[in-house]
Residue frames relative to the residue before (quaternion, step in Angstrom):
aa qw qx qy qz dx dy dz
X 1.0000 0.0000 0.0000 0.0000 0.00 0.00 0.00
X 0.6232 0.5538 -0.3512 0.4262 3.60 1.07 -0.65
X 0.7523 0.3741 -0.2099 0.5000 3.63 1.04 -0.68
X 0.4785 0.7139 -0.4331 0.2719 3.62 1.16 -0.35
X 0.6682 0.4932 -0.3520 0.4316 3.70 0.71 -0.83
X 0.6579 0.5168 -0.3223 0.4429 3.60 0.99 -0.78
X 0.6449 0.5142 -0.3167 0.4685 3.59 1.03 -0.81
X 0.6509 0.5135 -0.3137 0.4629 3.57 0.96 -0.85
X 0.6656 0.4961 -0.3001 0.4699 3.58 0.94 -0.86
X 0.6371 0.5456 -0.3259 0.4362 3.58 1.05 -0.72
X 0.7459 0.3883 -0.2036 0.5014 3.59 1.04 -0.78
X 0.8418 0.1570 -0.0380 0.5151 3.61 0.83 -0.91
X 0.5006 -0.6563 0.4465 0.3455 3.62 1.15 0.15
X 0.7747 -0.3125 0.2412 0.4940 3.56 -1.08 -0.62
X 0.5529 0.5668 -0.4074 0.4550 3.59 1.26 0.17
X 0.3720 0.7749 -0.4501 0.2420 3.53 1.28 0.11
X 0.5714 0.5929 -0.3939 0.4084 3.59 1.12 -0.51
X 0.5908 0.5590 -0.3786 0.4418 3.62 1.13 -0.50
X 0.5839 0.5807 -0.3693 0.4306 3.60 1.12 -0.64
X 0.6323 0.5399 -0.3371 0.4417 3.58 1.00 -0.80
X 0.6505 0.5104 -0.3157 0.4654 3.60 0.97 -0.83
X 0.6566 0.4973 -0.3187 0.4691 3.60 0.95 -0.81
X 0.6412 0.5116 -0.3264 0.4697 3.60 0.97 -0.77
X 0.6333 0.5359 -0.3250 0.4540 3.56 1.02 -0.79
X 0.6526 0.5048 -0.3198 0.4659 3.57 0.94 -0.84
X 0.6633 0.5120 -0.3061 0.4519 3.60 0.91 -0.87
X 0.6769 0.4933 -0.2951 0.4599 3.56 0.93 -0.92
X 0.6381 0.5141 -0.3329 0.4666 3.62 0.97 -0.79
X 0.6572 0.4997 -0.3104 0.4713 3.57 0.95 -0.83
X 0.6507 0.5126 -0.3161 0.4625 3.57 0.95 -0.86
X 0.6657 0.4999 -0.3033 0.4637 3.61 0.94 -0.86
X 0.6285 0.5312 -0.3351 0.4588 3.60 1.03 -0.75
X 0.6497 0.4993 -0.3168 0.4777 3.61 0.98 -0.81
X 0.6068 0.5424 -0.3502 0.4637 3.60 1.04 -0.72
X 0.6757 0.5032 -0.2939 0.4515 3.56 0.89 -0.93
X 0.6038 0.5550 -0.3565 0.4475 3.59 1.04 -0.70
X 0.6738 0.4750 -0.2893 0.4864 3.57 1.03 -0.76
X 0.6870 0.4965 -0.2896 0.4445 3.59 0.87 -0.97
X 0.5945 0.5825 -0.3725 0.4105 3.62 1.07 -0.54
X 0.6308 0.5266 -0.3341 0.4617 3.57 1.16 -0.44
X 0.7651 0.1897 -0.1166 0.6042 3.59 1.25 -0.42
X 0.0218 -0.8898 0.4547 0.0316 3.63 0.73 1.01
X 0.7448 0.4134 -0.2247 0.4732 3.60 1.11 -0.58
X 0.5848 0.5974 -0.3686 0.4065 3.62 1.24 -0.07
X 0.3838 -0.6793 0.5761 0.2437 3.53 -1.04 0.86
X 0.7088 -0.4673 0.3052 0.4314 3.55 -1.25 0.23
X 0.6506 0.4798 -0.3500 0.4732 3.70 0.86 -0.72
X 0.6596 0.5014 -0.3107 0.4658 3.61 0.94 -0.82
X 0.6428 0.5336 -0.3188 0.4477 3.56 1.04 -0.81
X 0.6617 0.5041 -0.3089 0.4612 3.59 0.96 -0.85
X 0.6635 0.4858 -0.3039 0.4810 3.57 1.03 -0.76
X 0.6323 0.5360 -0.3265 0.4542 3.56 1.06 -0.69
X 0.7365 0.4258 -0.2321 0.4716 3.59 0.95 -0.89
X 0.8249 0.2711 -0.0924 0.4873 3.61 0.90 -0.91
X 0.5890 -0.5686 0.3865 0.4247 3.55 1.21 0.00
X 0.6991 -0.5131 0.2993 0.3981 3.55 -1.25 0.43
X 0.7673 0.3986 -0.2281 0.4475 3.58 0.61 -1.09
X 0.6739 0.4643 -0.3043 0.4876 3.59 0.90 -0.79
X 0.6122 0.5491 -0.3396 0.4565 3.57 1.09 -0.70
X 0.6628 0.4886 -0.3084 0.4763 3.59 0.95 -0.85
X 0.6413 0.5185 -0.3325 0.4575 3.56 1.01 -0.76
X 0.6691 0.4990 -0.3008 0.4613 3.60 1.00 -0.78
X 0.5375 0.6197 -0.4047 0.4041 3.59 1.22 -0.39
X 0.5747 0.6159 -0.3768 0.3853 3.58 1.12 -0.55
X 0.6153 0.5749 -0.3415 0.4174 3.57 1.13 -0.67
X 0.7065 0.4042 -0.2906 0.5030 3.69 0.75 -0.86
X 0.5993 0.5594 -0.3746 0.4332 3.60 1.05 -0.64
X 0.6857 0.4706 -0.2883 0.4747 3.59 0.84 -0.95
X 0.6563 0.5210 -0.3250 0.4383 3.59 0.93 -0.85
X 0.7214 0.4413 -0.2684 0.4612 3.58 0.73 -1.00
X 0.6111 0.5299 -0.3614 0.4638 3.61 1.09 -0.59
X 0.6472 0.5123 -0.3190 0.4658 3.55 1.02 -0.78
X 0.6290 0.5315 -0.3295 0.4619 3.58 1.01 -0.77
X 0.6821 0.4894 -0.2900 0.4595 3.56 0.87 -0.96
X 0.6550 0.4923 -0.3168 0.4778 3.62 0.92 -0.86
X 0.6580 0.5149 -0.3286 0.4405 3.60 0.87 -0.87
X 0.6381 0.5246 -0.3376 0.4513 3.62 0.92 -0.81
X 0.6938 0.4642 -0.2833 0.4721 3.59 0.87 -0.92
X 0.6623 0.5006 -0.3226 0.4546 3.62 0.91 -0.83
X 0.6685 0.4905 -0.3116 0.4640 3.60 0.90 -0.84
X 0.6354 0.5181 -0.3313 0.4670 3.57 1.02 -0.79
X 0.6470 0.5171 -0.3300 0.4529 3.59 0.94 -0.79
X 0.6183 0.5325 -0.3481 0.4615 3.61 1.07 -0.65
X 0.6381 0.5167 -0.3249 0.4693 3.57 0.95 -0.89
X 0.6811 0.4966 -0.2985 0.4476 3.60 0.82 -0.98
X 0.6686 0.5040 -0.3092 0.4510 3.56 0.94 -0.85
X 0.6971 0.4785 -0.2774 0.4562 3.60 0.97 -0.82
X 0.7680 0.3897 -0.1873 0.4725 3.56 1.02 -0.84
X 0.8284 0.2486 -0.0846 0.4947 3.61 0.93 -0.85
X 0.8292 0.1321 -0.0096 0.5430 3.61 0.79 -1.02
X 0.0333 -0.8640 0.5017 0.0254 3.62 0.56 1.08
X 0.7303 0.4097 -0.2407 0.4908 3.61 1.12 -0.53
X 0.5387 0.6249 -0.4076 0.3913 3.61 1.23 0.07
X 0.4999 -0.6569 0.4662 0.3181 3.63 -0.88 0.87
X 0.5868 -0.6106 0.3992 0.3515 3.61 -1.01 0.73
X 0.6421 0.5338 -0.3482 0.4262 3.59 0.97 -0.75
X 0.6148 0.5319 -0.3522 0.4638 3.63 1.10 -0.60
X 0.6494 0.5008 -0.3121 0.4796 3.58 0.97 -0.87
X 0.6546 0.5019 -0.3194 0.4666 3.60 0.90 -0.85
X 0.6354 0.5232 -0.3365 0.4575 3.60 1.01 -0.71
X 0.6629 0.5066 -0.3042 0.4597 3.57 0.98 -0.86
X 0.6654 0.4678 -0.2932 0.5024 3.57 1.18 -0.55
X 0.6575 0.5486 -0.3114 0.4121 3.58 1.03 -0.81
X 0.6157 0.5696 -0.3614 0.4072 3.60 1.03 -0.71
X 0.7202 0.3798 -0.2885 0.5038 3.68 0.66 -0.86
X 0.5823 0.5756 -0.3783 0.4319 3.61 1.14 -0.55
X 0.6711 0.4812 -0.2955 0.4803 3.58 0.95 -0.85
X 0.6344 0.5361 -0.3447 0.4374 3.61 0.98 -0.76
X 0.6729 0.4614 -0.3031 0.4924 3.60 1.10 -0.59
X 0.6859 0.5133 -0.2873 0.4283 3.58 0.85 -1.00
X 0.6344 0.5566 -0.3412 0.4139 3.58 1.01 -0.73
X 0.6135 0.5260 -0.3479 0.4754 3.59 1.22 -0.29
X 0.5883 -0.5973 0.4208 0.3466 3.54 -1.29 0.11
X 0.7459 -0.4189 0.2776 0.4372 3.59 -1.28 0.07
X 0.6011 0.5641 -0.3801 0.4195 3.61 1.04 -0.59
X 0.6604 0.4863 -0.3077 0.4823 3.58 1.01 -0.81
X 0.6035 0.5507 -0.3539 0.4553 3.59 1.07 -0.69
X 0.6597 0.5155 -0.3086 0.4514 3.56 0.96 -0.86
X 0.6595 0.4924 -0.3089 0.4767 3.57 0.95 -0.86
X 0.6381 0.5206 -0.3361 0.4569 3.60 0.97 -0.79
X 0.6695 0.4910 -0.3068 0.4653 3.62 0.85 -0.88
X 0.6340 0.5175 -0.3352 0.4668 3.59 1.01 -0.73
X 0.6513 0.5212 -0.3082 0.4574 3.57 0.95 -0.87
X 0.6646 0.5017 -0.2926 0.4701 3.57 0.91 -0.94
X 0.6117 0.5579 -0.3565 0.4330 3.60 0.98 -0.75
X 0.7125 0.4375 -0.2635 0.4812 3.60 0.83 -0.94
X 0.6595 0.5095 -0.3241 0.4477 3.61 1.06 -0.64
X 0.7699 0.3677 -0.2022 0.4807 3.60 1.02 -0.68
X 0.4242 0.7261 -0.4648 0.2771 3.61 1.20 0.04
X 0.5580 0.6080 -0.3974 0.4013 3.59 1.17 -0.46
X 0.5767 0.6117 -0.3802 0.3858 3.62 1.10 -0.56
X 0.5381 0.6303 -0.4082 0.3828 3.61 1.16 -0.42
X 0.6843 0.5145 -0.2911 0.4268 3.57 1.06 -0.72
X 0.5670 0.6602 -0.3721 0.3228 3.57 1.15 -0.56
X 0.7128 0.4634 -0.3069 0.4278 3.68 0.75 -0.87
X 0.6300 0.5740 -0.3543 0.3848 3.60 1.12 -0.47
X 0.5216 0.6764 -0.4083 0.3220 3.62 1.17 -0.33
X 0.7554 0.3410 -0.2536 0.4987 3.70 0.80 -0.71
X 0.3534 0.7752 -0.4749 0.2204 3.61 1.23 0.21
X 0.5742 0.6135 -0.3842 0.3825 3.62 1.09 -0.53
X 0.6679 0.4874 -0.2913 0.4810 3.58 1.22 -0.49
X 0.5761 0.6150 -0.3721 0.3891 3.61 1.24 -0.06
X 0.3197 -0.7242 0.5793 0.1943 3.54 -1.37 0.08
X 0.3725 -0.7515 0.5045 0.2050 3.59 -0.59 1.17
X 0.5645 0.6197 -0.3891 0.3820 3.59 1.14 -0.43
X 0.5045 0.6471 -0.4273 0.3798 3.61 1.24 -0.29
X 0.6662 0.5222 -0.3113 0.4320 3.61 1.11 -0.62
X 0.6846 0.4795 -0.2756 0.4748 3.60 1.23 -0.31
X 0.5887 -0.2202 -0.7772 -0.0296 1.52 -2.11 1.39
X 0.5476 -0.6076 0.4635 0.3408 3.56 -1.22 0.42
X 0.8236 0.0724 -0.1227 0.5490 3.59 -1.04 0.87
X 0.1094 0.8547 -0.4969 0.1031 3.54 0.89 1.01
X 0.7722 0.3017 -0.1622 0.5352 3.60 1.15 -0.62
X 0.6547 -0.5094 0.3208 0.4570 3.58 1.20 0.36
X 0.6490 -0.5612 0.3768 0.3491 3.54 -1.35 0.08
X 0.5329 0.6593 -0.4114 0.3348 3.62 1.11 -0.40
X 0.6685 0.4633 -0.3238 0.4835 3.67 0.89 -0.79
X 0.6269 0.5456 -0.3406 0.4397 3.57 1.05 -0.71
X 0.6593 0.4906 -0.3009 0.4838 3.56 0.95 -0.87
X 0.6402 0.5188 -0.3256 0.4637 3.57 1.03 -0.78
X 0.6525 0.5004 -0.3110 0.4767 3.59 1.01 -0.78
X 0.6274 0.5334 -0.3409 0.4535 3.60 1.02 -0.74
X 0.6438 0.5233 -0.3226 0.4556 3.59 1.01 -0.75
X 0.7364 0.4397 -0.2362 0.4568 3.58 0.88 -0.95
X 0.7441 0.3662 -0.2328 0.5081 3.62 1.17 -0.23
X 0.3467 0.7534 -0.4931 0.2629 3.60 1.25 0.25
X 0.6060 0.5769 -0.3685 0.4052 3.62 1.05 -0.59
X 0.5099 0.6362 -0.4276 0.3904 3.62 1.22 -0.24
X 0.7183 0.3886 -0.2291 0.5296 3.57 1.18 -0.54
X 0.3792 0.7329 -0.4923 0.2768 3.61 1.20 0.16
X 0.5352 0.5969 -0.4634 0.3775 3.55 -1.05 0.77
X 0.5356 0.6337 -0.4017 0.3876 3.54 1.24 -0.42
X 0.5848 0.6181 -0.3602 0.3823 3.60 1.15 -0.54
X 0.5633 0.5995 -0.4179 0.3855 3.63 1.11 -0.29
X 0.4001 0.6892 -0.4850 0.3602 3.59 1.27 0.08
X 0.6133 0.5811 -0.3372 0.4152 3.53 1.07 -0.79
X 0.7199 0.4082 -0.2350 0.5099 3.62 1.12 -0.63
X 0.7731 0.4060 -0.2055 0.4419 3.60 0.90 -0.87
X 0.4977 0.6907 -0.4258 0.3065 3.58 1.15 -0.38
X 0.6702 0.4909 -0.3392 0.4412 3.68 0.83 -0.76
X 0.6537 0.5300 -0.3164 0.4377 3.61 1.16 -0.44
X 0.5226 0.6513 -0.4153 0.3608 3.60 1.23 -0.26
X 0.3715 -0.7322 0.5251 0.2241 3.57 -0.94 0.86
X 0.7657 0.2029 -0.1175 0.5990 3.58 1.10 -0.67
X 0.1388 -0.8539 0.4988 0.0519 3.53 0.32 1.31
X 0.5721 0.6061 -0.3886 0.3929 3.62 1.15 -0.43
X 0.6912 0.4396 -0.2760 0.5028 3.59 1.22 -0.38
X 0.3495 0.7617 -0.4912 0.2376 3.62 1.21 0.20
X 0.6627 0.5023 -0.3134 0.4586 3.59 0.94 -0.85
X 0.6310 0.5293 -0.3409 0.4533 3.58 1.02 -0.74
X 0.6632 0.5000 -0.2987 0.4700 3.56 0.98 -0.83
X 0.6285 0.5391 -0.3257 0.4564 3.54 1.07 -0.79
X 0.6881 0.4658 -0.2879 0.4760 3.60 0.85 -0.90
X 0.6464 0.5235 -0.3320 0.4449 3.59 0.98 -0.83
X 0.6660 0.5090 -0.3048 0.4522 3.60 0.91 -0.92
X 0.6961 0.4589 -0.2848 0.4729 3.57 0.87 -0.92
X 0.6421 0.5186 -0.3351 0.4545 3.60 1.01 -0.64
X 0.6241 0.5108 -0.3397 0.4839 3.61 1.03 -0.69
X 0.6399 0.5105 -0.3221 0.4756 3.57 1.01 -0.79
X 0.6276 0.5388 -0.3227 0.4601 3.57 1.02 -0.85
X 0.6738 0.4991 -0.3042 0.4521 3.61 0.82 -0.96
X 0.6675 0.4988 -0.3114 0.4568 3.60 0.91 -0.86
X 0.6661 0.5031 -0.2973 0.4635 3.56 0.94 -0.89
X 0.6482 0.5021 -0.3156 0.4776 3.60 0.98 -0.83
X 0.6380 0.5497 -0.3154 0.4375 3.54 0.95 -0.93
X 0.7047 0.4549 -0.2621 0.4773 3.57 0.80 -1.06
X 0.6853 0.5045 -0.2977 0.4326 3.60 0.85 -0.94
X 0.6760 0.4850 -0.3060 0.4628 3.59 0.86 -0.88
X 0.6287 0.5262 -0.3459 0.4562 3.60 0.97 -0.75
X 0.6651 0.4936 -0.3034 0.4712 3.59 0.95 -0.86
X 0.6439 0.5153 -0.3208 0.4657 3.60 0.99 -0.78
X 0.6622 0.5035 -0.3060 0.4629 3.56 1.06 -0.74
X 0.7123 0.4790 -0.2623 0.4409 3.55 0.93 -0.95
X 0.7641 0.3195 -0.1826 0.5298 3.59 0.87 -0.91
X 0.5597 -0.5980 0.4519 0.3533 3.54 -1.19 0.49
X 0.6321 -0.5617 0.3553 0.3984 3.65 -1.04 0.58
X 0.6928 0.4533 -0.2766 0.4879 3.60 1.06 -0.71
X 0.6786 0.5332 -0.2992 0.4071 3.57 1.01 -0.79
X 0.6691 0.5353 -0.3174 0.4062 3.56 0.93 -0.85
X 0.6046 0.5717 -0.3505 0.4298 3.59 1.13 -0.59
X 0.6877 0.4681 -0.2792 0.4796 3.60 1.21 -0.44
X 0.6115 0.5533 -0.3462 0.4473 3.60 1.27 -0.04
X 0.3894 -0.7302 0.5141 0.2254 3.57 -0.90 0.93
X 0.8000 0.1086 -0.0214 0.5897 3.58 1.03 -0.83
X 0.0681 -0.8593 0.5040 0.0546 3.61 0.50 1.08
X 0.6107 0.5616 -0.3698 0.4182 3.62 1.06 -0.57
X 0.6622 0.4841 -0.3093 0.4811 3.60 0.97 -0.80
X 0.6359 0.5136 -0.3294 0.4726 3.59 1.03 -0.75
X 0.6153 0.5416 -0.3372 0.4631 3.57 1.09 -0.72
X 0.7001 0.4755 -0.2811 0.4526 3.59 0.92 -0.87
X 0.5210 0.6181 -0.4189 0.4136 3.59 1.22 -0.25
X 0.6769 0.4850 -0.2826 0.4761 3.57 1.16 -0.57
X 0.5950 0.5105 -0.3748 0.4949 3.59 1.27 0.12
X 0.1523 0.8053 -0.5549 0.1429 3.55 -0.65 1.10
X 0.1830 -0.7508 0.6245 0.1128 3.52 -1.30 0.50
X 0.6253 -0.5446 0.3907 0.3997 3.55 -1.19 0.36
X 0.7444 0.3985 -0.2141 0.4912 3.57 1.08 -0.68
X 0.7739 0.2600 -0.1332 0.5620 3.59 1.29 -0.08
X 0.0759 -0.7733 0.6286 0.0337 3.53 -0.95 0.96
X 0.8065 0.2580 -0.2134 0.4872 3.53 -1.34 0.33
X 0.0331 0.8248 -0.5601 0.0706 3.58 0.67 1.13
X 0.5714 0.5992 -0.3811 0.4114 3.58 1.15 -0.53
X 0.6443 0.5132 -0.3136 0.4723 3.59 1.04 -0.77
X 0.6442 0.5159 -0.3175 0.4670 3.56 1.01 -0.78
X 0.6592 0.5031 -0.3095 0.4653 3.57 0.98 -0.81
X 0.6500 0.5124 -0.3201 0.4609 3.57 1.02 -0.76
X 0.6369 0.5185 -0.3248 0.4690 3.57 1.05 -0.76
X 0.6587 0.4949 -0.3066 0.4766 3.59 1.00 -0.81
X 0.6473 0.5492 -0.3145 0.4247 3.56 1.10 -0.72
X 0.4899 0.6626 -0.4273 0.3719 3.58 1.24 -0.27
X 0.6160 0.5394 -0.3449 0.4589 3.58 1.07 -0.67
X 0.6411 0.5239 -0.3246 0.4573 3.57 1.01 -0.80
X 0.6183 0.5566 -0.3448 0.4348 3.56 1.04 -0.74
X 0.6439 0.5275 -0.3243 0.4493 3.59 1.04 -0.75
X 0.6018 0.5507 -0.3692 0.4453 3.60 1.14 -0.47
X 0.6566 0.4462 -0.3096 0.5234 3.59 1.23 -0.36
X 0.6415 0.5454 -0.3232 0.4320 3.58 1.03 -0.76
X 0.6776 0.5456 -0.3121 0.3818 3.57 0.77 -1.07
X 0.6944 0.4570 -0.3138 0.4589 3.69 0.72 -0.85
X 0.6497 0.5197 -0.3181 0.4546 3.58 0.99 -0.86
X 0.6924 0.4620 -0.2858 0.4748 3.62 0.83 -0.95
X 0.6429 0.5084 -0.3336 0.4658 3.59 0.97 -0.73
X 0.6404 0.5284 -0.3288 0.4501 3.59 0.92 -0.84
X 0.6728 0.4961 -0.2962 0.4620 3.58 0.95 -0.90
X 0.7253 0.4462 -0.2607 0.4548 3.58 0.77 -1.02
X 0.6170 0.5316 -0.3485 0.4640 3.61 1.04 -0.72
X 0.6886 0.4740 -0.2977 0.4610 3.61 0.79 -0.96
X 0.6545 0.4997 -0.3239 0.4658 3.62 0.96 -0.81
X 0.6345 0.5292 -0.3447 0.4455 3.61 0.96 -0.73
X 0.6621 0.4753 -0.3128 0.4877 3.60 1.01 -0.75
X 0.6168 0.5442 -0.3532 0.4456 3.60 1.04 -0.64
X 0.7287 0.4073 -0.2207 0.5044 3.57 1.06 -0.80
X 0.5165 -0.6724 0.4020 0.3458 3.58 1.25 0.07
X 0.4819 0.6555 -0.4462 0.3728 3.60 1.13 0.54
X 0.4261 -0.7392 0.4614 0.2430 3.61 -0.73 1.01
X 0.7623 0.3107 -0.1563 0.5459 3.60 1.16 -0.56
X 0.3320 -0.7761 0.5073 0.1735 3.61 -0.84 0.95
X 0.4752 0.7177 -0.4281 0.2752 3.61 1.20 -0.24
X 0.6487 0.5036 -0.3368 0.4606 3.59 0.97 -0.72
X 0.6207 0.5259 -0.3276 0.4804 3.58 1.06 -0.77
X 0.6487 0.5227 -0.3224 0.4494 3.59 0.97 -0.86
X 0.6328 0.5228 -0.3304 0.4659 3.60 1.04 -0.76
X 0.6505 0.5003 -0.3121 0.4787 3.60 0.98 -0.80
X 0.6481 0.5480 -0.3166 0.4235 3.54 0.95 -0.90
X 0.7008 0.4395 -0.2695 0.4930 3.60 0.85 -0.96
X 0.6059 0.5400 -0.3625 0.4582 3.60 1.06 -0.60
X 0.6482 0.5108 -0.3148 0.4687 3.57 1.02 -0.80
X 0.6204 0.5371 -0.3441 0.4563 3.60 1.03 -0.71
X 0.6531 0.5011 -0.3101 0.4756 3.57 0.97 -0.89
X 0.6522 0.5280 -0.3215 0.4388 3.58 0.97 -0.85
X 0.6055 0.5508 -0.3745 0.4355 3.60 1.07 -0.60
X 0.6093 0.5572 -0.3550 0.4384 3.60 1.12 -0.57
X 0.6297 0.5141 -0.3321 0.4784 3.59 1.23 -0.44
X 0.7185 0.4425 -0.2426 0.4786 3.55 1.09 -0.73
X 0.8037 0.0862 0.0062 0.5887 3.58 0.86 -1.04
X 0.3065 -0.7526 0.5548 0.1785 3.55 -0.79 1.01
X 0.4202 -0.7162 0.4922 0.2613 3.62 -0.66 1.03
X 0.0318 -0.7878 0.6150 -0.0130 3.58 -0.94 0.91
X 0.6518 -0.5059 0.3805 0.4176 3.55 -1.30 0.27
X 0.6237 0.5420 -0.3466 0.4440 3.59 1.01 -0.73
X 0.6593 0.4905 -0.3013 0.4836 3.57 0.97 -0.85
X 0.6393 0.5384 -0.3228 0.4441 3.57 1.01 -0.83
X 0.6596 0.4957 -0.3083 0.4735 3.59 0.96 -0.84
X 0.6495 0.5204 -0.3314 0.4444 3.59 0.96 -0.80
X 0.6922 0.4492 -0.2829 0.4889 3.61 0.92 -0.84
X 0.5907 0.5640 -0.3760 0.4378 3.58 1.10 -0.58
X 0.6375 0.5200 -0.3199 0.4700 3.59 1.04 -0.76
X 0.6300 0.5211 -0.3344 0.4688 3.57 1.08 -0.70
X 0.6442 0.5104 -0.3124 0.4764 3.57 1.05 -0.77
X 0.6074 0.5440 -0.3457 0.4643 3.60 1.06 -0.77
X 0.6582 0.5081 -0.3077 0.4626 3.58 0.93 -0.87
X 0.6579 0.5025 -0.3131 0.4655 3.58 1.01 -0.84
X 0.6567 0.5150 -0.3107 0.4549 3.59 0.96 -0.85
X 0.6227 0.5548 -0.3317 0.4409 3.57 1.08 -0.75
X 0.6724 0.4417 -0.2857 0.5208 3.57 1.17 -0.52
X 0.6978 0.5160 -0.2876 0.4051 3.57 0.85 -0.99
X 0.7474 0.4388 -0.2543 0.4291 3.58 0.64 -1.05
X 0.7648 0.3718 -0.2622 0.4562 3.68 0.64 -0.86
X 0.8062 0.3770 -0.1479 0.4313 3.60 0.83 -0.97
X 0.6568 0.5309 -0.3388 0.4146 3.63 0.89 -0.84
X 0.6563 0.4937 -0.3479 0.4523 3.69 0.78 -0.78
X 0.6710 0.4912 -0.3102 0.4607 3.59 0.93 -0.86
X 0.6574 0.5027 -0.3164 0.4637 3.60 0.94 -0.86
X 0.6529 0.5113 -0.3130 0.4628 3.60 0.96 -0.81
X 0.6703 0.4935 -0.3043 0.4633 3.58 0.92 -0.87
X 0.6562 0.5018 -0.3177 0.4655 3.61 0.95 -0.82
X 0.6293 0.5343 -0.3302 0.4577 3.57 1.05 -0.79
X 0.6697 0.4831 -0.3035 0.4754 3.60 0.90 -0.89
X 0.6425 0.5097 -0.3204 0.4740 3.58 0.97 -0.82
X 0.6544 0.5093 -0.3204 0.4580 3.60 0.92 -0.77
X 0.6265 0.5263 -0.3340 0.4679 3.61 1.03 -0.77
X 0.6515 0.5125 -0.3222 0.4573 3.58 0.96 -0.82
X 0.6580 0.5055 -0.3177 0.4589 3.60 0.95 -0.78
X 0.6340 0.5179 -0.3290 0.4708 3.59 1.03 -0.74
X 0.6657 0.5058 -0.3078 0.4541 3.59 0.91 -0.82
X 0.6440 0.5286 -0.3207 0.4505 3.56 1.04 -0.79
X 0.7182 0.4573 -0.2543 0.4587 3.61 1.03 -0.74
X 0.5159 0.6259 -0.4333 0.3930 3.57 1.26 -0.15
X 0.4731 -0.6780 0.4737 0.3033 3.59 -0.94 0.78
X 0.7973 0.2628 -0.2219 0.4961 3.53 -1.01 0.84
């Protein structure tokens, strides 16, 4: 979220807020198609679903794709967070130490089940909602004319910006893992739309405020415009509000880390025939800490992996749900036409 306004401005100028709306529409549509497929197999977990649809051996082979994807998401979240912490708070601390400090609470959350994850995310939402008020304080110094005219350079830059920022809505794919755990599955679509709409409102809120405060040319040169904006917010009793906001945002990062790491370790444990994912989770976080000893995370590395994630999301969200739904529909048609 700290870098999103700058990326949007770089690709689509001050029309970047339209990219967020387009991404929201695509993600909602993709999630709805996922739910149409999952409703046909409401009690099957993702490993069981893959084996049911593709057979034992091909299903196990396909499990490697979500395992790799979710492991990459979890590692990227921790590595990027460690970079922020090292640059802002602990510049002389080795990366492996920071990764260890993040991995311990991460493992404590991931080792629990989906119900604990849901309670944790709900708690963090209410604890961090105060952060919404912080960016609005310097808004009096902004200029609303920065947003005009709308679609000033045509739709091509807007579509390009929507493609490059679709990963901001990544996470909807955990429906494939969490859907069987829902007690009231008939409300899954309502929860999907509510979660995505809240994300849409927050992204629009932050992006428009940054576009209003910074000049159209200046914001495109900023890597983290939201943090720079918060530097201009100050009180007599408190300085460096940006550092306080970043520290509070660490809790929000764990709400993205926990589902991704749980999805990866749960699927891998089923692939290996292990009934409990906690041992796999311990190995996973240990491996992340070990990478800090071998390779030091940098901004250049983070940007390179972020582009790889963008490419994966571009395939996962628009095409995989449609392909899976068409495959299930085709299987049903074949079964209906079989004699007897």
